[in-house]
TIDREN-95474 format. One record per atom (N, C-alpha, C): residue number from 1; y, x, z. Coordinates in steps of 0.05 Angstrom, whole numbers. Layout:
N
R_NUM_Y_X_Z
...
// end
This chain:
312
R_1_-171_-766_-438
R_1_-167_-756_-411
R_1_-161_-726_-413
R_2_-141_-717_-398
R_2_-134_-689_-398
R_2_-156_-673_-384
R_3_-162_-649_-394
R_3_-182_-632_-381
R_3_-173_-624_-353
R_4_-193_-619_-336
R_4_-187_-611_-309
R_4_-171_-585_-309
R_5_-151_-584_-292
R_5_-135_-559_-289
R_5_-152_-537_-278
R_6_-146_-513_-286
R_6_-159_-490_-275
R_6_-152_-487_-246
R_7_-170_-477_-229
R_7_-163_-473_-201
R_7_-138_-457_-197
R_8_-121_-465_-179
R_8_-96_-452_-175
R_8_-98_-422_-170
R_9_-119_-414_-156
R_9_-122_-386_-149
R_9_-139_-370_-169
R_10_-145_-383_-192
R_10_-161_-369_-212
R_10_-147_-346_-224
R_11_-160_-323_-226
R_11_-150_-299_-238
R_11_-156_-300_-268
R_12_-140_-285_-284
R_12_-146_-284_-313
R_12_-174_-273_-318
R_13_-187_-279_-341
R_13_-213_-268_-347
R_13_-212_-238_-347
R_14_-233_-227_-335
R_14_-236_-198_-335
R_14_-221_-184_-312
R_15_-209_-200_-294
R_15_-195_-188_-271
R_15_-209_-196_-245
R_16_-214_-177_-228
R_16_-225_-183_-202
R_16_-212_-166_-180
R_17_-211_-177_-156
R_17_-198_-163_-134
R_17_-220_-155_-114
R_18_-220_-129_-108
R_18_-238_-119_-86
R_18_-220_-117_-61
R_19_-221_-139_-46
R_19_-204_-140_-22
R_19_-215_-121_-1
R_20_-198_-103_9
R_20_-206_-83_28
R_20_-194_-89_56
R_21_-202_-73_76
R_21_-189_-75_102
R_21_-162_-62_101
R_22_-147_-63_124
R_22_-120_-53_124
R_22_-117_-23_121
R_23_-138_-8_127
R_23_-137_21_123
R_23_-136_28_93
R_24_-149_12_77
R_24_-148_16_48
R_24_-135_-8_34
R_25_-118_-1_15
R_25_-106_-22_-2
R_25_-127_-36_-19
R_26_-121_-61_-27
R_26_-138_-75_-45
R_26_-141_-60_-72
R_27_-164_-62_-84
R_27_-169_-50_-111
R_27_-170_-73_-131
R_28_-156_-71_-153
R_28_-157_-92_-174
R_28_-171_-80_-198
R_29_-193_-92_-206
R_29_-210_-82_-227
R_29_-207_-99_-253
R_30_-203_-85_-275
R_30_-200_-98_-301
R_30_-224_-89_-319
R_31_-239_-109_-329
R_31_-262_-103_-345
R_31_-252_-93_-373
R_32_-270_-79_-386
R_32_-265_-68_-413
R_32_-259_-91_-433
R_33_-236_-89_-446
R_33_-229_-107_-467
R_33_-220_-92_-492
R_34_-233_-70_-497
R_34_-225_-53_-519
R_34_-211_-28_-511
R_35_-195_-30_-489
R_35_-180_-6_-480
R_35_-193_8_-457
R_36_-216_-2_-448
R_36_-231_11_-427
R_36_-225_-1_-400
R_37_-245_0_-382
R_37_-242_-11_-355
R_37_-220_4_-340
R_38_-206_-10_-322
R_38_-184_2_-307
R_38_-185_-8_-278
R_39_-175_9_-261
R_39_-173_2_-232
R_39_-144_7_-223
R_40_-132_-12_-209
R_40_-106_-9_-197
R_40_-110_-4_-167
R_41_-101_20_-158
R_41_-102_29_-130
R_41_-130_34_-121
R_42_-133_54_-104
R_42_-160_65_-98
R_42_-166_67_-68
R_43_-149_57_-51
R_43_-156_58_-22
R_43_-151_85_-9
R_44_-159_87_16
R_44_-155_111_32
R_44_-179_130_29
R_45_-174_156_34
R_45_-195_175_29
R_45_-219_171_48
R_46_-215_160_71
R_46_-238_156_89
R_46_-257_135_78
R_47_-248_119_59
R_47_-265_99_47
R_47_-272_106_18
R_48_-267_131_10
R_48_-270_138_-19
R_48_-298_133_-29
R_49_-319_140_-14
R_49_-346_136_-23
R_49_-352_107_-27
R_50_-342_90_-9
R_50_-345_62_-12
R_50_-330_51_-36
R_51_-306_62_-42
R_51_-291_54_-65
R_51_-307_60_-91
R_52_-318_84_-93
R_52_-333_92_-116
R_52_-358_73_-119
R_53_-371_68_-97
R_53_-395_50_-99
R_53_-387_22_-108
R_54_-365_12_-97
R_54_-357_-15_-105
R_54_-350_-16_-135
R_55_-336_4_-145
R_55_-329_4_-173
R_55_-353_8_-190
R_56_-371_26_-183
R_56_-396_30_-198
R_56_-412_3_-200
R_57_-414_-11_-178
R_57_-429_-36_-178
R_57_-416_-57_-195
R_58_-389_-58_-194
R_58_-374_-78_-209
R_58_-375_-73_-239
R_59_-375_-47_-246
R_59_-375_-40_-275
R_59_-403_-40_-287
R_60_-424_-41_-271
R_60_-451_-42_-281
R_60_-457_-20_-301
R_61_-451_4_-293
R_61_-457_29_-308
R_61_-436_35_-330
R_62_-417_17_-335
R_62_-396_24_-354
R_62_-377_44_-342
R_63_-364_61_-358
R_63_-346_81_-346
R_63_-319_69_-338
R_64_-306_82_-319
R_64_-279_75_-312
R_64_-261_92_-330
R_65_-244_79_-346
R_65_-228_93_-365
R_65_-200_100_-355
R_66_-189_83_-338
R_66_-162_87_-329
R_66_-160_80_-299
R_67_-142_94_-286
R_67_-136_91_-257
R_67_-106_90_-254
R_68_-96_68_-243
R_68_-67_64_-240
R_68_-60_61_-211
R_69_-36_71_-203
R_69_-27_68_-176
R_69_0_54_-175
R_70_2_33_-158
R_70_28_20_-155
R_70_48_38_-141
R_71_39_55_-123
R_71_55_76_-111
R_71_35_96_-98
R_72_46_118_-87
R_72_28_139_-79
R_72_26_143_-49
R_73_28_122_-34
R_73_20_124_-6
R_73_-10_127_-4
R_74_-18_140_17
R_74_-46_150_19
R_74_-66_127_19
R_75_-59_103_28
R_75_-78_81_28
R_75_-81_68_0
R_76_-64_76_-19
R_76_-66_66_-46
R_76_-77_86_-66
R_77_-77_112_-59
R_77_-86_132_-78
R_77_-106_152_-66
R_78_-114_147_-41
R_78_-132_166_-28
R_78_-160_168_-40
R_79_-167_148_-56
R_79_-193_149_-70
R_79_-191_160_-98
R_80_-167_168_-106
R_80_-164_178_-134
R_80_-182_202_-139
R_81_-182_222_-121
R_81_-197_246_-126
R_81_-227_240_-129
R_82_-237_222_-112
R_82_-266_216_-114
R_82_-272_201_-140
R_83_-254_183_-149
R_83_-259_169_-174
R_83_-257_188_-198
R_84_-239_208_-196
R_84_-237_228_-217
R_84_-261_246_-218
R_85_-273_251_-195
R_85_-297_267_-194
R_85_-321_252_-206
R_86_-321_226_-201
R_86_-343_209_-211
R_86_-340_204_-241
R_87_-316_200_-251
R_87_-311_195_-279
R_87_-290_215_-288
R_88_-297_240_-295
R_88_-278_261_-301
R_88_-259_255_-323
R_89_-266_237_-341
R_89_-248_230_-364
R_89_-229_208_-357
R_90_-229_197_-333
R_90_-211_175_-327
R_90_-182_184_-329
R_91_-166_168_-341
R_91_-137_174_-345
R_91_-122_161_-322
R_92_-107_177_-308
R_92_-93_168_-284
R_92_-63_166_-289
R_93_-52_142_-283
R_93_-24_137_-288
R_93_-10_130_-261
R_94_12_143_-256
R_94_27_140_-231
R_94_56_133_-236
R_95_70_122_-216
R_95_99_118_-221
R_95_113_144_-228
R_96_133_142_-246
R_96_145_167_-256
R_96_160_183_-235
R_97_170_170_-214
R_97_186_185_-195
R_97_170_206_-179
R_98_143_205_-180
R_98_128_224_-164
R_98_109_241_-181
R_99_110_239_-207
R_99_90_254_-223
R_99_94_284_-219
R_100_118_294_-217
R_100_122_323_-214
R_100_111_332_-187
R_101_114_316_-166
R_101_104_324_-140
R_101_73_324_-140
R_102_61_305_-155
R_102_32_305_-157
R_102_23_330_-171
R_103_35_336_-193
R_103_26_359_-209
R_103_30_386_-194
R_104_51_387_-177
R_104_55_411_-161
R_104_40_409_-134
R_105_29_386_-129
R_105_17_378_-103
R_105_34_386_-80
R_106_57_372_-78
R_106_76_375_-56
R_106_70_353_-35
R_107_52_359_-16
R_107_43_339_3
R_107_66_331_22
R_108_85_348_25
R_108_109_341_41
R_108_125_319_27
R_109_132_324_2
R_109_148_305_-13
R_109_133_279_-19
R_110_107_281_-21
R_110_91_257_-26
R_110_87_240_0
R_111_95_251_23
R_111_95_235_47
R_111_70_239_64
R_112_50_254_56
R_112_26_257_71
R_112_29_273_96
R_113_45_294_94
R_113_51_310_118
R_113_68_295_138
R_114_90_283_129
R_114_108_269_149
R_114_94_246_163
R_115_75_232_150
R_115_62_209_162
R_115_37_217_178
R_116_29_243_176
R_116_4_251_189
R_116_-21_239_177
R_117_-20_234_151
R_117_-43_222_137
R_117_-56_242_118
R_118_-79_235_108
R_118_-94_253_90
R_118_-94_241_62
R_119_-94_258_42
R_119_-98_250_14
R_119_-108_274_-2
R_120_-133_273_-10
R_120_-144_295_-27
R_120_-128_298_-53
R_121_-125_322_-61
R_121_-109_327_-86
R_121_-122_314_-110
R_122_-106_301_-126
R_122_-115_289_-151
R_122_-96_297_-174
R_123_-104_291_-198
R_123_-86_297_-220
R_123_-73_271_-230
R_124_-50_275_-244
R_124_-36_252_-257
R_124_-34_259_-286
R_125_-42_240_-303
R_125_-43_245_-332
R_125_-19_232_-347
R_126_-6_213_-334
R_126_17_200_-346
R_126_30_181_-326
R_127_49_166_-336
R_127_65_149_-318
R_127_64_119_-326
R_128_69_103_-306
R_128_74_74_-310
R_128_104_70_-311
R_129_115_70_-334
R_129_144_70_-338
R_129_156_42_-335
R_130_173_37_-315
R_130_186_11_-313
R_130_201_4_-339
R_131_199_-22_-346
R_131_210_-31_-371
R_131_189_-31_-394
R_132_167_-18_-389
R_132_145_-17_-409
R_132_123_-37_-401
R_133_100_-33_-413
R_133_77_-50_-407
R_133_52_-33_-410
R_134_30_-43_-398
R_134_4_-29_-400
R_134_-17_-50_-406
R_135_-35_-45_-425
R_135_-56_-65_-432
R_135_-78_-64_-411
R_136_-84_-88_-400
R_136_-105_-90_-380
R_136_-121_-116_-386
R_137_-147_-113_-390
R_137_-165_-136_-396
R_137_-154_-152_-419
R_138_-144_-138_-439
R_138_-135_-152_-464
R_138_-108_-165_-463
R_139_-93_-160_-442
R_139_-66_-172_-440
R_139_-46_-150_-433
R_140_-21_-152_-443
R_140_-1_-133_-435
R_140_11_-140_-408
R_141_10_-122_-389
R_141_22_-126_-362
R_141_48_-111_-361
R_142_69_-125_-354
R_142_95_-113_-351
R_142_96_-94_-327
R_143_111_-72_-330
R_143_115_-54_-308
R_143_144_-57_-299
R_144_148_-63_-273
R_144_175_-66_-261
R_144_178_-47_-238
R_145_202_-35_-236
R_145_209_-19_-213
R_145_211_-37_-189
R_146_201_-27_-166
R_146_200_-43_-141
R_146_207_-26_-117
R_147_231_-14_-117
R_147_238_4_-94
R_147_242_-12_-68
R_148_241_2_-46
R_148_243_-10_-20
R_148_223_3_-1
R_149_199_-9_0
R_149_177_3_16
R_149_173_32_8
R_150_173_37_-18
R_150_172_64_-29
R_150_193_65_-52
R_151_209_85_-54
R_151_230_85_-74
R_151_220_86_-103
R_152_195_95_-107
R_152_184_98_-134
R_152_162_77_-141
R_153_159_57_-124
R_153_137_37_-128
R_153_143_21_-153
R_154_121_10_-164
R_154_123_-8_-187
R_154_106_-33_-181
R_155_114_-55_-195
R_155_98_-80_-196
R_155_86_-82_-224
R_156_64_-96_-226
R_156_52_-103_-251
R_156_51_-134_-254
R_157_61_-144_-276
R_157_64_-174_-279
R_157_54_-182_-306
R_158_37_-203_-307
R_158_26_-214_-332
R_158_38_-242_-335
R_159_58_-245_-353
R_159_74_-270_-353
R_159_58_-294_-363
R_160_38_-292_-379
R_160_23_-315_-389
R_160_7_-328_-366
R_161_-7_-312_-352
R_161_-23_-322_-329
R_161_-5_-326_-304
R_162_17_-312_-303
R_162_35_-313_-280
R_162_24_-297_-256
R_163_8_-277_-261
R_163_-4_-261_-239
R_163_13_-236_-235
R_164_19_-231_-209
R_164_35_-207_-201
R_164_18_-190_-183
R_165_16_-164_-190
R_165_4_-144_-172
R_165_28_-131_-157
R_166_30_-137_-131
R_166_55_-132_-116
R_166_54_-106_-100
R_167_31_-93_-98
R_167_30_-70_-80
R_167_39_-78_-52
R_168_56_-62_-40
R_168_66_-69_-13
R_168_94_-80_-13
R_169_104_-88_-37
R_169_130_-101_-39
R_169_131_-129_-28
R_170_108_-143_-29
R_170_106_-170_-18
R_170_77_-176_-10
R_171_74_-182_15
R_171_49_-193_25
R_171_53_-222_31
R_172_31_-236_38
R_172_34_-264_45
R_172_52_-268_70
R_173_52_-247_87
R_173_67_-249_112
R_173_84_-223_116
R_174_101_-217_96
R_174_119_-194_100
R_174_117_-174_77
R_175_120_-149_85
R_175_120_-127_66
R_175_115_-101_81
R_176_112_-79_67
R_176_106_-54_80
R_176_130_-42_94
R_177_125_-24_112
R_177_146_-8_126
R_177_165_3_105
R_178_191_2_110
R_178_211_12_91
R_178_215_41_97
R_179_198_58_85
R_179_198_86_93
R_179_224_101_88
R_180_240_95_67
R_180_265_109_64
R_180_284_105_87
R_181_282_82_100
R_181_299_77_123
R_181_293_96_146
R_182_268_104_149
R_182_260_121_171
R_182_272_149_169
R_183_277_157_144
R_183_289_184_140
R_183_319_182_135
R_184_331_159_139
R_184_360_156_137
R_184_370_153_109
R_185_352_148_89
R_185_360_145_62
R_185_367_117_53
R_186_363_97_71
R_186_368_70_64
R_186_344_58_49
R_187_342_32_48
R_187_320_19_34
R_187_320_-11_37
R_188_334_-21_57
R_188_335_-50_61
R_188_347_-64_38
R_189_368_-54_26
R_189_381_-67_3
R_189_361_-67_-21
R_190_346_-46_-24
R_190_327_-44_-46
R_190_304_-65_-41
R_191_296_-68_-16
R_191_276_-89_-10
R_191_286_-116_-19
R_192_311_-122_-12
R_192_323_-148_-20
R_192_324_-151_-51
R_193_331_-129_-65
R_193_331_-131_-94
R_193_304_-136_-106
R_194_284_-123_-94
R_194_256_-127_-104
R_194_247_-155_-99
R_195_253_-166_-75
R_195_246_-194_-70
R_195_260_-213_-90
R_196_285_-207_-96
R_196_299_-223_-117
R_196_285_-221_-144
R_197_276_-197_-151
R_197_262_-193_-176
R_197_237_-210_-177
R_198_222_-210_-155
R_198_197_-226_-154
R_198_204_-255_-157
R_199_225_-264_-144
R_199_233_-293_-147
R_199_239_-299_-176
R_200_253_-281_-189
R_200_260_-285_-218
R_200_235_-286_-235
R_201_216_-269_-230
R_201_191_-269_-245
R_201_175_-295_-241
R_202_179_-307_-218
R_202_166_-333_-211
R_202_135_-332_-215
R_203_122_-314_-202
R_203_93_-312_-206
R_203_78_-337_-196
R_204_57_-344_-209
R_204_39_-365_-200
R_204_21_-356_-177
R_205_14_-330_-179
R_205_-6_-319_-161
R_205_2_-290_-155
R_206_-1_-282_-130
R_206_6_-254_-122
R_206_-19_-241_-111
R_207_-25_-217_-122
R_207_-46_-200_-111
R_207_-31_-179_-95
R_208_-32_-181_-68
R_208_-18_-161_-51
R_208_-33_-136_-47
R_209_-20_-115_-38
R_209_-34_-91_-31
R_209_-53_-93_-8
R_210_-47_-112_9
R_210_-64_-117_33
R_210_-66_-147_38
R_211_-89_-157_45
R_211_-92_-185_50
R_211_-102_-200_25
R_212_-106_-226_28
R_212_-117_-242_7
R_212_-97_-249_-15
R_213_-107_-256_-38
R_213_-91_-267_-60
R_213_-79_-293_-50
R_214_-53_-298_-57
R_214_-40_-322_-49
R_214_-23_-334_-71
R_215_-17_-360_-68
R_215_-3_-375_-89
R_215_23_-387_-79
R_216_28_-390_-53
R_216_53_-402_-44
R_216_74_-380_-42
R_217_83_-372_-65
R_217_102_-349_-67
R_217_129_-355_-55
R_218_140_-379_-59
R_218_166_-385_-46
R_218_165_-382_-16
R_219_143_-391_-3
R_219_141_-389_26
R_219_138_-360_34
R_220_123_-344_19
R_220_120_-316_25
R_220_147_-301_22
R_221_162_-308_2
R_221_189_-295_-2
R_221_207_-303_21
R_222_206_-328_30
R_222_223_-337_53
R_222_216_-321_78
R_223_190_-317_83
R_223_182_-302_107
R_223_191_-273_104
R_224_188_-262_81
R_224_196_-234_77
R_224_226_-231_81
R_225_242_-249_71
R_225_271_-247_74
R_225_279_-251_103
R_226_265_-268_117
R_226_271_-271_146
R_226_265_-245_161
R_227_242_-233_155
R_227_235_-208_168
R_227_256_-186_161
R_228_264_-185_136
R_228_283_-165_127
R_228_310_-169_142
R_229_318_-194_144
R_229_344_-200_158
R_229_342_-190_187
R_230_319_-194_200
R_230_316_-184_228
R_230_318_-154_229
R_231_306_-140_210
R_231_307_-111_210
R_231_336_-101_204
R_232_349_-114_186
R_232_377_-106_180
R_232_395_-110_204
R_233_391_-132_218
R_233_407_-138_242
R_233_401_-118_265
R_234_376_-109_266
R_234_368_-91_288
R_234_349_-69_277
R_235_360_-48_266
R_235_344_-27_255
R_235_323_-15_274
R_236_330_-16_300
R_236_312_-5_320
R_236_286_-21_321
R_237_288_-47_314
R_237_264_-64_312
R_237_246_-55_290
R_238_258_-47_267
R_238_242_-37_245
R_238_229_-10_253
R_239_244_7_267
R_239_234_32_276
R_239_209_29_294
R_240_211_10_313
R_240_189_5_331
R_240_164_-5_315
R_241_170_-23_296
R_241_148_-34_279
R_241_135_-11_264
R_242_151_7_252
R_242_141_29_237
R_242_124_47_254
R_243_133_53_278
R_243_117_71_296
R_243_90_58_303
R_244_90_33_308
R_244_65_19_315
R_244_46_19_291
R_245_58_14_267
R_245_41_14_243
R_245_28_41_238
R_246_44_63_241
R_246_33_89_236
R_246_11_96_257
R_247_15_88_282
R_247_-5_94_302
R_247_-30_76_297
R_248_-26_51_291
R_248_-49_33_285
R_248_-64_43_261
R_249_-50_53_241
R_249_-63_63_217
R_249_-82_86_224
R_250_-73_105_240
R_250_-90_127_248
R_250_-113_117_266
R_251_-108_96_282
R_251_-129_86_298
R_251_-150_72_281
R_252_-142_59_259
R_252_-162_48_240
R_252_-179_70_229
R_253_-168_93_224
R_253_-183_116_214
R_253_-201_128_235
R_254_-190_132_259
R_254_-206_144_281
R_254_-226_125_293
R_255_-218_100_296
R_255_-232_79_310
R_255_-230_82_341
R_256_-234_106_351
R_256_-231_110_379
R_256_-225_140_384
R_257_-208_146_403
R_257_-203_173_410
R_257_-190_174_437
R_258_-191_197_451
R_258_-177_200_476
R_258_-147_196_473
R_259_-135_183_492
R_259_-106_178_490
R_259_-91_205_488
R_260_-101_225_501
R_260_-88_252_500
R_260_-87_262_471
R_261_-108_256_456
R_261_-108_265_427
R_261_-89_248_411
R_262_-86_222_418
R_262_-67_206_404
R_262_-39_216_409
R_263_-33_223_434
R_263_-6_234_440
R_263_-2_261_425
R_264_-23_277_423
R_264_-20_302_409
R_264_-14_297_379
R_265_-27_278_367
R_265_-22_271_339
R_265_7_262_336
R_266_16_245_355
R_266_44_235_353
R_266_64_258_355
R_267_59_277_374
R_267_77_299_377
R_267_78_317_352
R_268_56_318_337
R_268_54_335_313
R_268_62_322_287
R_269_68_296_288
R_269_74_281_263
R_269_104_278_259
R_270_114_289_237
R_270_143_290_234
R_270_157_262_235
R_271_145_242_222
R_271_158_216_223
R_271_159_205_251
R_272_139_209_267
R_272_139_199_294
R_272_160_214_311
R_273_162_240_306
R_273_183_256_320
R_273_210_245_313
R_274_214_240_287
R_274_240_230_277
R_274_246_203_289
R_275_227_185_290
R_275_232_158_301
R_275_239_160_331
R_276_225_177_345
R_276_231_181_373
R_276_259_192_377
R_277_265_213_362
R_277_291_226_365
R_277_314_207_358
R_278_310_191_338
R_278_332_174_327
R_278_336_148_343
R_279_313_137_353
R_279_315_110_365
R_279_305_108_394
R_280_289_127_403
R_280_276_123_429
R_280_278_147_447
R_281_299_163_443
R_281_302_188_458
R_281_306_184_488
R_282_313_160_496
R_282_316_155_525
R_282_290_157_540
R_283_268_157_526
R_283_241_161_538
R_283_231_188_529
R_284_214_201_546
R_284_201_225_538
R_284_182_217_515
R_285_174_237_499
R_285_156_232_477
R_285_129_221_488
R_286_119_232_510
R_286_94_222_521
R_286_97_194_532
R_287_119_188_545
R_287_123_161_555
R_287_125_141_532
R_288_139_149_510
R_288_141_132_487
R_288_114_127_475
R_289_97_148_473
R_289_70_145_462
R_289_54_126_479
R_290_57_128_505
R_290_42_110_523
R_290_52_81_519
R_291_78_77_515
R_291_89_50_510
R_291_79_39_484
R_292_78_55_463
R_292_68_46_437
R_292_38_37_440
R_293_22_53_453
R_293_-6_45_457
R_293_-8_20_472
R_294_10_16_492
R_294_9_-8_508
R_294_17_-33_491
R_295_37_-29_473
R_295_45_-51_456
R_295_22_-59_437
R_296_7_-39_427
R_296_-16_-45_410
R_296_-37_-60_427
R_297_-41_-52_451
R_297_-60_-65_469
R_297_-51_-93_475
R_298_-26_-97_482
R_298_-15_-123_489
R_298_-17_-142_465
R_299_-14_-131_441
R_299_-15_-147_417
R_299_-43_-152_406
R_300_-64_-142_420
R_300_-91_-146_412
R_300_-101_-128_390
R_301_-85_-107_383
R_301_-93_-89_361
R_301_-108_-65_371
R_302_-110_-61_398
R_302_-125_-39_409
R_302_-132_-46_438
R_303_-150_-30_449
R_303_-155_-33_478
R_303_-158_-5_490
R_304_-153_-4_516
R_304_-155_21_531
R_304_-180_20_548
R_305_-194_43_549
R_305_-218_43_565
R_305_-224_71_574
R_306_-220_77_600
R_306_-227_102_612
R_306_-214_126_597
R_307_-187_122_591
R_307_-173_144_579
R_307_-176_145_549
R_308_-190_126_537
R_308_-193_124_508
R_308_-176_102_497
R_309_-167_106_472
R_309_-154_85_457
R_309_-173_76_435
R_310_-179_50_434
R_310_-201_40_418
R_310_-190_18_399
R_311_-196_21_373
R_311_-187_1_354
R_311_-200_-26_359
R_312_-185_-47_354
R_312_-195_-75_356
R_312_-190_-88_329
// end
């Protein structure tokens, strides 16, 4: 009799996923297999203390030797500084396209100023070079370029187990905002190319940047391509989606705040100003802010109460 098959959602030995809420990206922890324990992505700075505590508990007093980032959006690297403070010898590897900006700490080029988000300064010790590999839990994980959501993002793929760490290139129900499109640099074609790459890799299992691990990759790719086609056909739809995501993200951080403060944040945030100017200039900025808050409320992502905007 053939042995029982391993559970379809089983991860390789030594790999665990710390699934986080949407304000913080998932953290993928690799136990020491000779090269030292490693963590992929570190969440948002508002959750940094929790990230450190989760990693400490999971490592059971072993040191964290390496810290890797799929890309440098604040919800994926906002815990880097806290992890570096806890384990000063940790070696931090980032996508090559942004290492110079990290070393110079150009918060504008890294996107933290334009999005109105926070990210404490951290150091970068080396790069995750596409075309190469990185040893994690005793296996070589391939590094693949994954532009689209972020032009410098990478994927990590382990071909024997068929596990893909996708960052925000593919979720079970879509993908991340295509930020290059917001600044007029294009990005939809790159999203399509990255989805094609994932299909070629044919992963058995995907660990997304947000949400649970999933195995029906063909269905996820079909949903992502359908969403992409809708954005390509109507870029204004993508712009509205991006604006709501940015506002919801800040609401996740704030949890509740006066609507006047939310409008002030929107007026001060370069990406929101750009989206308004490019796609929604027929409304005043305040009217547009009110409409965005109403769309979040109508969609069940927020509620309004006595002049306050409250996260749901």
